[in-house]
C-alpha positions as CSV (number, residue, x, y, z in Angstrom):
1,M,-19.0,113.5,53.1
2,K,-17.8,111.5,50.4
3,I,-18.8,108.8,48.5
4,I,-16.5,106.3,46.9
5,L,-17.6,103.4,44.5
6,K,-15.7,100.2,44.9
7,H,-15.6,96.9,43.3
8,P,-15.1,93.9,45.4
9,S,-11.6,92.8,43.8
10,E,-10.3,96.1,44.7
11,T,-8.6,97.0,47.8
12,V,-9.8,100.2,49.5
13,P,-8.0,103.0,48.3
14,G,-5.1,104.3,50.4
15,N,-4.6,100.7,51.8
16,H,-6.3,101.4,54.7
17,D,-6.6,98.6,57.3
18,S,-10.4,97.1,56.8
19,S,-10.7,97.2,60.8
20,V,-11.3,101.0,60.6
21,F,-14.3,100.5,58.6
22,T,-17.8,100.0,59.6
23,E,-19.1,97.3,57.6
24,V,-22.9,98.0,56.4
25,I,-25.5,95.6,54.6
26,P,-29.0,97.1,53.4
27,E,-31.4,95.8,56.1
28,S,-34.5,95.6,53.6
29,M,-35.3,96.3,50.0
30,D,-38.8,98.2,51.1
31,A,-37.9,102.1,50.1
32,R,-39.1,103.5,53.2
33,R,-37.0,101.1,55.7
34,L,-33.9,101.6,53.4
35,A,-34.2,105.6,53.4
36,E,-34.5,105.4,57.2
37,Q,-31.8,103.0,57.6
38,F,-29.5,105.2,55.6
39,C,-30.6,108.3,56.7
40,R,-29.4,107.2,60.4
41,L,-26.3,106.1,58.8
42,G,-25.7,109.6,57.2
43,R,-26.5,111.0,60.7
44,Q,-23.0,109.9,62.1
45,R,-21.4,112.3,59.9
46,K,-17.8,111.2,60.6
47,G,-16.0,107.6,60.3
48,C,-15.5,105.4,57.5
49,F,-18.2,102.8,56.1
50,L,-18.2,100.0,53.9
51,I,-21.3,99.3,52.4
52,R,-21.5,95.9,50.9
53,L,-24.5,95.9,48.7
54,D,-23.9,92.3,46.9
55,I,-22.9,89.8,49.2
56,D,-24.9,86.7,49.3
57,S,-26.9,87.3,52.3
58,A,-28.0,90.9,51.0
59,A,-31.5,91.5,49.6
60,F,-29.9,93.8,47.3
61,Y,-28.0,90.8,45.2
62,R,-31.2,89.6,44.1
63,L,-32.6,92.6,42.7
64,K,-32.5,93.3,38.9
65,A,-30.1,95.7,37.6
66,E,-32.4,98.5,37.0
67,E,-33.9,97.9,40.7
68,Q,-30.7,97.8,42.0
69,R,-29.7,101.4,40.6
70,Q,-33.0,102.6,41.9
71,M,-31.9,101.4,45.2
72,V,-28.5,102.8,45.0
73,C,-30.0,106.5,44.3
74,L,-32.4,106.5,47.2
75,L,-29.7,105.4,49.6
76,V,-27.3,107.9,48.5
77,R,-29.6,110.5,49.0
78,S,-30.7,109.3,52.2
79,M,-27.2,109.5,53.2
80,Y,-27.0,113.1,52.2
81,Q,-30.4,113.6,54.1
82,G,-29.2,112.4,57.1
83,A,-25.7,114.0,57.2
84,Y,-27.1,117.5,56.5
85,R,-26.8,120.0,59.0
86,F,-27.6,123.7,58.8
87,R,-24.6,125.7,59.1
88,K,-25.7,128.6,61.4
89,E,-22.1,130.1,60.8
90,G,-23.1,130.8,57.2
91,L,-25.3,133.4,58.5
92,K,-22.8,135.6,59.3
93,E,-21.2,135.3,55.8
94,L,-24.1,135.5,54.1
95,Q,-24.1,138.7,51.8
96,K,-27.7,140.4,51.7
97,G,-29.8,139.2,48.9
98,D,-27.5,136.7,47.5
99,V,-28.7,133.3,49.4
100,F,-28.1,131.6,46.1
101,G,-24.3,132.6,45.9
102,M,-23.9,131.5,49.4
103,R,-26.2,128.2,49.6
104,E,-23.1,126.0,49.7
105,S,-22.0,127.4,52.8
106,L,-25.2,126.9,54.6
107,A,-25.3,123.4,54.3
108,D,-22.8,121.1,56.2
109,F,-22.6,117.3,55.1
110,G,-19.9,116.4,57.9
111,S,-16.8,114.3,57.1
112,A,-17.6,110.6,56.9
113,V,-16.5,108.5,54.0
114,F,-18.6,105.9,52.5
115,Y,-17.4,103.3,50.2
116,L,-20.0,101.7,47.9
117,E,-18.9,97.9,47.2
118,S,-20.5,96.2,44.4
119,S,-19.6,94.0,41.2
120,A,-21.6,96.8,39.1
121,A,-19.6,99.5,40.2
122,E,-17.9,100.1,36.9
123,D,-21.3,99.8,35.1
124,S,-22.2,103.3,33.4
125,G,-26.1,103.1,34.7
126,F,-24.6,102.2,38.5
127,I,-22.3,105.4,38.5
128,R,-25.1,107.4,37.2
129,A,-27.5,106.3,40.1
130,V,-25.0,107.3,42.3
131,R,-24.6,110.8,40.8
132,Y,-28.5,111.2,40.8
133,G,-28.5,110.5,44.4
134,E,-25.9,113.1,45.1
135,L,-27.8,115.5,43.0
136,E,-30.9,115.1,45.1
137,G,-29.5,114.9,48.2
138,R,-27.8,118.4,47.7
139,C,-30.8,119.6,46.3
140,I,-33.0,118.6,49.0
141,A,-30.3,120.3,51.5
142,Y,-30.7,123.4,49.3
143,A,-34.4,123.4,50.1
144,R,-33.9,122.7,53.6
145,S,-31.8,125.7,54.0
146,L,-34.0,127.9,52.7
147,G,-36.8,126.7,55.1
148,N,-34.2,126.9,58.1
149,L,-33.2,130.7,57.3
150,P,-34.8,133.3,59.5
151,A,-37.7,135.4,58.1
152,N,-35.7,138.4,58.2
153,Y,-33.1,136.9,56.2
154,L,-35.5,135.7,53.6
155,G,-38.6,137.6,52.6
156,A,-39.8,137.7,48.7
157,E,-37.2,139.7,47.4
158,E,-34.3,137.3,48.6
159,F,-36.6,134.4,47.3
160,S,-36.9,135.7,44.2
161,A,-33.5,136.6,43.5
162,Y,-32.4,133.4,44.7
163,T,-35.1,131.7,41.6
164,E,-33.6,134.2,39.1
165,K,-30.1,133.1,39.7
166,L,-30.9,129.5,39.9
167,A,-33.1,129.8,36.4
168,A,-29.6,131.4,34.8
169,K,-27.7,128.6,35.9
170,L,-30.3,126.1,34.8
171,G,-30.6,127.9,31.5
172,A,-34.3,128.1,32.4
173,T,-37.0,130.9,31.8
174,C,-38.0,133.2,34.7
175,R,-40.4,135.8,35.1
176,I,-41.0,137.9,38.3
177,L,-44.2,139.5,38.9
178,D,-44.0,142.3,41.5
179,G,-46.3,144.1,43.5
180,M,-47.5,146.3,40.7
181,E,-47.8,143.8,38.2
182,L,-49.9,141.6,40.6
183,K,-52.2,144.5,40.9
184,R,-52.4,145.0,37.4
185,Q,-53.3,141.4,36.5
186,G,-55.7,141.1,39.8
187,F,-54.0,138.4,42.0
188,G,-56.5,139.2,44.9
189,G,-55.7,136.5,47.0
190,I,-51.9,137.0,47.1
191,L,-52.2,140.9,47.5
192,A,-54.7,140.4,50.4
193,V,-52.6,138.2,52.3
194,N,-49.7,140.3,52.1
195,Q,-51.6,143.7,53.0
196,G,-50.4,143.8,56.5
197,S,-46.7,143.3,55.4
198,A,-44.2,146.5,54.9
199,R,-42.5,143.8,52.1
200,E,-43.8,143.4,48.6
201,A,-45.4,140.2,47.4
202,K,-44.3,138.7,44.4
203,L,-44.8,135.6,42.2
204,A,-41.9,133.9,40.8
205,V,-42.3,131.5,37.7
206,L,-39.6,129.1,36.4
207,T,-40.4,127.3,33.1
208,R,-38.5,124.5,30.7
209,E,-39.9,123.7,27.5
210,C,-38.5,120.5,26.3
211,V,-41.1,119.7,23.6
212,P,-42.8,122.7,21.9
213,E,-46.6,122.8,21.8
214,Q,-47.2,120.3,24.2
215,P,-48.8,120.9,27.5
216,F,-47.2,121.6,30.7
217,T,-46.9,120.1,34.2
218,A,-46.8,122.9,36.9
219,L,-45.2,122.4,40.3
220,V,-46.9,125.1,42.4
221,G,-45.5,125.5,46.0
222,K,-46.9,127.8,49.1
223,G,-44.7,130.6,50.0
224,V,-45.7,132.3,52.8
225,L,-42.3,133.7,54.2
226,F,-43.7,134.1,57.9
227,D,-47.3,133.4,59.0
228,S,-48.6,135.4,61.9
229,G,-51.9,134.3,61.2
230,G,-53.1,137.9,60.5
231,Y,-55.9,139.4,62.8
232,H,-56.8,135.9,63.7
233,L,-53.4,136.3,65.4
234,K,-51.4,132.9,66.4
235,S,-50.6,132.0,70.2
236,A,-46.8,132.1,70.9
237,E,-46.8,128.3,70.5
238,A,-48.5,128.1,67.6
239,M,-46.3,131.0,65.9
240,E,-42.9,129.0,66.6
241,G,-41.9,127.4,63.3
242,M,-43.8,129.9,61.0
243,K,-40.7,130.8,59.0
244,F,-41.4,127.1,57.5
245,D,-44.6,128.1,56.1
246,M,-42.6,128.8,52.8
247,C,-41.3,125.3,52.6
248,G,-43.7,124.1,49.9
249,A,-42.3,126.8,47.4
250,A,-38.8,125.8,48.4
251,N,-39.0,122.1,47.7
252,V,-40.9,122.4,44.8
253,L,-38.3,124.8,43.3
254,E,-35.7,122.6,44.2
255,A,-37.8,119.8,42.3
256,F,-37.7,121.8,39.4
257,E,-33.7,121.9,39.9
258,I,-33.5,118.3,39.9
259,L,-35.7,117.6,36.9
260,V,-33.9,120.0,34.9
261,R,-30.5,118.8,36.1
262,E,-31.5,115.3,35.0
263,E,-32.6,116.2,31.7
264,T,-36.2,114.9,32.5
265,K,-38.5,115.0,29.0
266,E,-41.4,117.0,30.3
267,N,-42.6,120.5,29.8
268,I,-42.3,121.8,33.4
269,M,-43.1,125.0,35.4
270,A,-42.6,126.2,38.9
271,V,-45.0,128.8,40.2
272,L,-44.1,130.3,43.5
273,P,-46.6,132.9,45.1
274,L,-44.6,134.5,47.7
275,A,-46.2,136.7,50.7
276,E,-46.1,137.4,54.4
277,N,-49.0,137.2,56.5
278,A,-48.5,140.2,58.8
279,I,-50.8,142.5,60.8
280,G,-50.7,146.2,60.5
281,P,-53.1,149.0,59.6
282,K,-53.7,147.6,55.8
283,A,-54.0,144.2,56.8
284,C,-56.7,142.3,55.7
285,R,-59.9,141.9,58.3
286,M,-62.2,139.1,58.6
287,G,-65.3,139.5,56.5
288,D,-63.6,141.5,53.8
289,V,-64.5,140.4,50.5
290,I,-61.6,139.7,47.9
291,T,-61.7,139.2,44.1
292,M,-59.2,136.5,43.0
293,L,-57.3,136.2,39.8
294,D,-60.2,134.1,38.2
295,G,-62.9,136.5,39.1
296,T,-64.4,134.4,42.0
297,T,-64.9,136.4,45.2
298,V,-64.3,135.1,48.5
299,E,-65.4,135.9,51.9
300,V,-62.2,136.0,54.3
301,C,-63.5,134.3,57.3
302,N,-60.3,133.4,59.1
303,T,-57.3,135.4,58.3
304,D,-55.0,132.3,59.0
305,A,-56.3,130.6,56.2
306,E,-54.2,132.3,53.9
307,G,-52.4,129.7,52.2
308,R,-55.1,128.5,49.9
309,L,-55.7,132.2,49.0
310,I,-52.1,132.4,47.5
311,L,-52.3,129.1,46.0
312,A,-55.5,129.6,44.4
313,D,-54.0,132.4,42.4
314,A,-50.9,130.5,41.6
315,L,-53.2,127.6,40.5
316,V,-55.2,129.7,37.9
317,Y,-52.0,131.3,36.9
318,A,-50.5,127.7,35.9
319,Q,-53.5,127.0,33.9
320,R,-53.4,130.3,31.8
321,Q,-49.9,129.4,31.2
322,G,-50.7,126.1,29.7
323,A,-50.6,123.7,32.5
324,R,-52.8,120.5,32.0
325,R,-51.2,118.5,34.9
326,I,-50.7,120.2,38.5
327,V,-48.7,119.3,41.5
328,D,-49.1,121.8,44.3
329,L,-47.3,121.2,47.7
330,A,-48.0,123.3,50.9
331,T,-47.8,123.3,54.6
332,L,-51.6,124.2,54.7
333,T,-53.6,122.9,57.3
334,Y,-52.9,121.3,61.2
335,S,-56.0,119.4,60.2
336,C,-54.2,117.1,58.2
337,H,-51.0,116.9,60.7
338,N,-53.8,116.2,63.5
339,A,-54.8,113.2,61.3
340,L,-51.8,111.7,59.8
341,G,-49.0,112.8,62.2
342,D,-45.6,114.1,61.6
343,R,-44.4,111.6,59.1
344,M,-47.3,111.0,56.5
345,T,-48.3,113.6,54.0
346,G,-51.9,113.8,53.1
347,M,-53.0,113.7,49.2
348,F,-56.2,115.0,47.4
349,S,-56.7,114.4,43.7
350,N,-59.5,114.9,41.2
351,D,-58.1,112.3,39.0
352,D,-58.0,108.7,40.1
353,F,-55.0,107.4,37.6
354,M,-52.9,110.8,38.4
355,S,-53.4,109.9,42.4
356,S,-52.5,106.1,42.0
357,S,-49.4,107.0,40.1
358,F,-48.3,109.5,42.7
359,I,-48.9,107.1,45.5
360,C,-46.6,104.6,43.8
361,A,-43.9,107.1,43.2
362,A,-43.9,108.2,46.5
363,G,-43.5,104.4,47.8
364,E,-40.7,104.0,45.3
365,A,-39.0,107.2,47.2
366,G,-39.5,106.2,50.4
367,E,-42.0,109.0,51.4
368,P,-45.6,107.9,52.9
369,V,-48.6,109.5,51.3
370,W,-52.3,108.6,52.1
371,R,-55.2,110.0,50.0
372,L,-57.9,111.8,51.7
373,P,-61.6,112.5,50.6
374,M,-63.1,115.4,48.5
375,D,-67.1,115.4,48.7
376,S,-70.0,117.8,47.8
377,Y,-70.5,118.1,51.6
378,Y,-67.0,120.0,52.2
379,R,-67.9,122.3,49.2
380,E,-71.3,123.2,50.5
381,L,-69.5,124.1,53.7
382,L,-67.6,126.9,51.4
383,A,-70.7,128.3,50.0
384,R,-72.0,129.5,53.0
385,S,-71.0,133.3,52.5
386,S,-73.8,135.9,51.8
387,T,-71.7,138.3,50.3
388,A,-69.1,136.1,48.2
389,D,-69.0,133.0,46.0
390,L,-66.8,131.2,48.6
391,A,-65.8,131.5,52.2
392,N,-62.2,130.7,52.8
393,Y,-63.0,128.6,56.0
394,A,-65.7,126.6,57.7
395,P,-65.4,127.0,61.2
396,G,-66.5,124.3,63.7
397,K,-67.3,121.7,61.2
398,G,-64.1,119.5,61.4
399,A,-62.2,118.1,58.2
400,G,-60.5,121.0,57.9
401,A,-58.0,119.6,55.3
402,S,-60.8,118.2,53.2
403,V,-62.2,121.6,53.2
404,A,-59.1,123.5,52.3
405,A,-58.6,120.9,49.3
406,C,-62.3,121.4,48.1
407,F,-61.6,125.5,48.2
408,L,-58.5,124.7,46.1
409,E,-60.1,122.6,43.6
410,S,-62.5,125.4,42.9
411,F,-59.8,126.9,40.9
412,I,-59.1,123.8,39.1
413,R,-60.5,123.9,35.4
414,E,-62.4,120.9,33.8
415,G,-59.9,118.7,32.3
416,V,-56.6,119.6,34.3
417,K,-55.6,116.9,36.5
418,W,-54.4,117.9,40.0
419,V,-52.7,116.5,42.8
420,H,-52.8,118.6,46.1
421,L,-50.3,117.4,48.7
422,D,-51.1,118.9,52.6
423,A,-47.6,118.3,54.1
424,V,-47.5,120.2,57.5
425,G,-46.4,117.1,59.5
426,P,-43.6,115.8,57.5
427,S,-42.2,119.1,56.3
428,V,-40.3,120.0,59.7
429,M,-38.6,117.8,62.0
430,R,-39.9,119.4,65.3
431,G,-37.4,117.5,68.0
432,K,-34.4,115.1,68.1
433,D,-34.4,112.6,65.7
434,E,-32.0,109.6,64.6
435,R,-32.7,110.2,61.0
436,L,-33.0,113.7,60.3
437,A,-31.7,117.1,61.8
438,E,-34.3,119.6,63.5
439,G,-36.0,122.2,61.0
440,A,-37.2,121.9,57.4
441,T,-36.8,118.6,56.0
442,G,-37.5,118.6,51.9
443,A,-40.3,116.5,52.4
444,N,-42.1,115.2,49.0
445,I,-39.3,116.5,46.6
446,A,-38.1,113.1,46.2
447,S,-41.8,112.0,45.3
448,I,-42.4,114.8,43.0
449,V,-39.1,114.0,40.9
450,T,-40.0,110.2,40.9
451,F,-43.6,110.8,39.6
452,L,-42.3,113.1,36.7
453,E,-39.0,111.3,35.9
454,K,-40.7,107.5,35.7
455,G,-41.2,106.8,31.8
456,N,-39.3,109.7,30.7
457,R,-35.6,108.5,30.8
458,D,-33.6,107.2,27.7
459,D,-30.8,105.9,29.7
460,G,-32.5,102.9,30.9
461,L,-32.3,104.3,34.8
462,S,-35.8,103.9,36.2
463,I,-35.9,106.2,39.3
């Protein structure tokens, strides 16, 4: 696909007859509706389109300049999201371990040409907004391609290699903790989940420090490369799509890339626990007691409640590395999916201001979130173990998403602000849709970027 800026006074480059173009006018300035409209437009993938942004009848014309730039970034990003397809032919070309080097060939955006017509087309801020939209659209596509790769093409080793190469490209610091180092430091949660796998678990950590001696914001993403359920083995139907259980890690990694490339003024780190929940002679069993990184003991009451175990270790590690604000993203519970459906992300937080700020940012990004409760009642359900400090699961009591969030909250130190995103529903497109292709969606990347960038730009562009 190609996006070309055009002033209303200019003729279309190449002297094309205007009759060959489909004229498009933004239907609404509501972020979610605008995103859906331009995802549908991107889905067409071929043809020529003239998007008229500032004709008198368009609501866009009445927006302030900053608001126009914000909406331009959103609609460009949305067209890329709609146009994206996973290029399955790319698998045949994929060199083992070099997913990063092949990431451009795994994404296909079609051949459509979009002319953005606006009287601000020559304005540097407007041009920058288009550039940011293209960058964000492409990075979201990279995350989606990671999620769409089969598990035998993307294990912890390959994911770690991708992370290292990305860090080198960005000039960021990268550290990979292998199985031996995880054992030496005591990452009991990550190691227990991975015990049944023939592949080694890893923890990938990227950091980018802008302001020395200032606290970090950590992005933590669940990276279960495949989830069989362990000895609580999933059914064939439930196991379908379990390669997507690493979308949290893929999405926060690409949010990190966007933030670095857009030069946000935040000290940020991405912490990615990478494991595989498999069965085997050494796999973790129901009733096993494990010791987490911070010394908390946990009784494994359900081996299919594994995501919270690897996330808890990652949360502790992030805080030890100086994080005072954390956003974690995970395909964590079907309880949340059942409650909120396919398009809404469940959010939990220990800080009202951070929570409301994130909700506002998600709204601007066109991605709906809904805050769900944490309460002492749910915490008491986790204290039922007679052999450990906590149980990892509370069977038969309902509110599974809140119980899981309270488990994670147990590993957050006092004074650390934290948002947890449970995104089983919106992380994967499970059927045919007029907005997005089937497969990984890159959900919540735009929300995280908007949340962290707001107020941190020096170019007057509020996105």
